[in-house]
C-alpha positions in Angstrom: -42.3 90.5 137.3 -41.8 87.5 134.9 -42.4 84.0 136.0 -40.1 82.6 133.3 -37.1 80.7 134.9 -33.8 81.1 133.1 -32.0 77.9 132.3 -28.8 77.2 134.5 -25.9 78.8 133.1 -24.1 75.4 133.0 -26.8 73.7 131.0 -26.4 76.6 128.4 -22.7 76.2 128.0 -23.0 72.3 127.3 -25.6 72.6 124.6 -23.3 73.7 121.7 -20.7 71.2 122.9 -23.2 68.4 122.9 -24.0 69.4 119.1 -20.5 69.6 118.1 -19.8 66.1 119.3 -22.5 64.7 117.4 -21.5 66.4 114.3 -17.7 65.3 114.7 -18.8 61.9 115.1 -21.2 61.8 112.1 -18.2 63.3 109.9 -15.8 60.7 111.5 -17.9 58.0 110.3 -18.5 59.5 106.9 -14.9 59.7 106.4 -14.2 56.4 107.7 -16.7 55.0 105.4 -15.3 56.8 102.6 -11.8 55.5 103.3 -12.9 52.0 103.9 -14.7 51.9 100.4 -11.6 53.6 98.7 -9.3 50.8 100.2 -11.9 48.1 99.3 -12.6 49.2 95.8 -9.2 50.3 94.9 -6.4 49.0 97.0 -7.8 45.5 98.0 -7.9 44.3 94.4 -4.3 45.1 93.9 -3.4 43.3 96.9 -5.7 40.4 96.1 -4.0 39.4 92.7 -0.2 38.9 91.9 1.1 39.5 88.6 2.6 36.6 86.5 4.6 37.2 83.1 4.3 35.0 80.0 7.5 33.1 79.0 7.9 35.3 76.0 5.8 37.9 74.0 3.6 37.2 71.3 2.1 39.3 68.6 -1.5 38.0 68.0 -2.6 40.6 65.5 0.7 39.8 63.2 -0.1 35.9 63.4 -3.8 36.4 62.5 -2.9 38.7 59.3 -0.5 36.1 58.2 -2.5 32.8 59.3 -5.9 34.3 58.4 -8.1 33.0 61.3 -7.9 31.8 64.8 -8.5 28.3 63.7 -5.2 28.2 61.7 -3.3 27.7 65.4 -6.4 27.0 67.7 -7.7 24.2 65.6 -10.3 21.4 66.5 -9.3 17.7 66.1 -11.5 15.5 63.8 -13.7 14.1 66.5 -14.7 17.8 67.5 -12.3 18.3 70.5 -10.5 21.4 71.2 -6.8 20.6 72.3 -6.0 23.9 73.8 -3.1 26.1 72.9 -0.9 25.3 70.1 2.0 23.3 70.5 5.6 23.7 69.3 5.1 21.4 66.2 2.6 23.9 65.2 5.1 27.1 65.6 7.9 25.2 64.0 6.1 25.3 60.5 6.9 29.2 60.4 9.7 29.4 63.1 12.3 26.8 62.3 15.0 29.7 62.0 15.0 33.0 63.9 13.2 35.6 61.9 13.7 39.4 62.8 15.5 40.9 65.7 12.7 40.3 68.4 14.3 39.0 71.5 11.1 36.8 71.8 11.7 35.3 68.4 15.2 34.0 69.6 13.9 32.7 72.9 11.2 30.8 70.6 13.5 29.1 68.5 16.6 28.5 70.9 15.0 27.8 74.0 11.8 25.7 72.8 12.0 24.7 69.2 15.4 23.5 69.1 15.1 21.9 72.2 11.8 20.2 71.6 10.4 21.9 74.5 6.7 23.0 74.7 6.1 26.6 75.7 4.7 26.8 79.3 2.0 29.5 78.3 -0.2 30.7 81.2 -3.9 30.7 80.5 -5.9 33.4 81.3 -9.4 31.5 81.0 -8.8 28.4 82.8 -11.7 27.3 84.8 -11.8 25.3 88.2 -11.6 21.7 87.8 -15.1 21.0 88.5 -16.3 22.9 85.3 -16.8 21.3 82.1 -16.7 23.4 79.1 -16.8 22.4 75.4 -15.4 24.7 72.8 -17.1 22.8 69.9 -20.5 23.3 71.4 -20.2 26.9 71.5 -18.0 27.8 68.6 -20.0 25.8 66.1 -23.5 26.8 67.7 -26.0 28.9 65.6 -26.9 30.9 68.7 -23.2 32.0 69.4 -22.7 32.9 65.9 -26.0 35.0 66.0 -24.8 36.5 69.2 -21.4 37.4 67.4 -23.2 39.1 64.7 -21.9 36.2 62.3 -23.8 34.9 59.1 -22.2 31.8 57.9 -21.9 31.0 54.2 -24.2 28.3 53.0 -23.2 24.9 54.2 -20.5 26.3 56.4 -20.2 25.6 60.1 -21.7 28.7 62.0 -18.5 29.5 63.9 -15.7 28.1 61.6 -12.7 30.3 61.1 -14.6 33.3 62.2 -12.8 35.6 65.0 -15.6 37.3 65.9 -17.2 34.3 67.7 -14.0 33.6 69.6 -14.0 37.2 70.5 -17.5 37.1 71.9 -16.2 35.3 74.9 -12.4 35.8 74.9 -12.3 39.6 73.8 -10.3 41.1 71.1 -6.8 39.3 72.0 -6.7 38.8 68.2 -6.0 42.4 67.9 -3.2 42.7 70.5 0.3 43.0 69.7 1.7 42.1 72.8 0.7 39.4 75.6 -0.5 41.2 78.9 0.3 39.9 82.3 -1.9 37.1 84.0 -3.4 38.5 87.2 -4.0 35.3 89.6 -6.1 35.6 92.8 -3.8 34.7 95.6 -6.7 32.9 97.8 -8.4 30.8 94.9 -5.5 30.6 92.4 -8.0 31.6 89.7 -7.3 34.0 86.8 -9.0 37.6 87.1 -10.0 37.1 83.8 -12.5 34.5 85.3 -13.8 36.8 88.0 -13.6 40.0 86.0 -11.9 43.2 86.5 -14.7 44.9 88.1 -14.6 43.6 92.0 -18.4 44.2 92.1 -19.0 41.7 89.2 -20.4 44.3 86.8 -19.8 43.2 83.0 -20.9 45.1 80.0 -19.7 42.3 77.6 -19.7 38.6 77.7 -15.9 38.6 77.6 -15.6 40.8 80.7 -15.8 37.7 83.0 -16.2 34.1 82.9 -18.1 33.0 86.0 -21.2 31.0 86.2 -23.7 33.8 86.5 -22.4 34.9 83.0 -23.0 31.3 81.7 -26.5 31.3 83.0 -27.5 34.5 81.6 -26.3 33.5 78.1 -27.8 30.1 78.2 -31.2 31.7 79.2 -31.3 33.8 76.0 -30.8 30.9 73.7 -32.5 27.7 75.5 -35.9 27.7 76.7 -35.7 25.5 79.4 -33.3 25.3 82.6 -30.5 22.9 82.3 -29.4 20.4 84.9 -26.3 21.4 87.1 -24.3 18.3 85.7 -24.5 19.8 82.0 -21.6 22.2 83.3 -20.4 20.5 86.5 -18.9 17.0 86.2 
């Protein structure tokens, strides 16, 4: 007669149920994690940013072809300062009267040039007030020209009148035929161009984002010594 004792029938009946509960729990957690990641990576960025439109359309490509360079409209002053976006005085040189049938051309002439009003352009790359940035120090830097693949003519400034230097940080906006929307962070009020389109912060090119770590990485390549915080933060 065998001395082995058989397990109670009730215990045998509960084992499969116990394994099934564990499996269901793990599967539920996996599905919940996947759903959370999907919401965080796909839905959340869309909710985080609001869309703002420029006051009128603008064809960068056409203007670059006619003007010849970025500096024709985005010029520096004699003392090396960068005044920002061009004003109406710059536009009126070519747009005193309506040219063509583009609706934006009529808006430009009738609503701004004839009324002497400046165009309230939205700035994609505006930095927080605590950040100091010198365009001249970067545009006319030999190191910046080298990173952009520019070899200046003898005696010429490294980045003068060369769209490649501008494109290193601003991307290829000079090739665009229409202005894109501005995406503004609802919490910080900053442009998505500053934070970058990738919510994880990954960037393949310098122009993909304009946060401090991008600046630090670039400076580390061209400057042997670390700089003090007050070089960029005033």
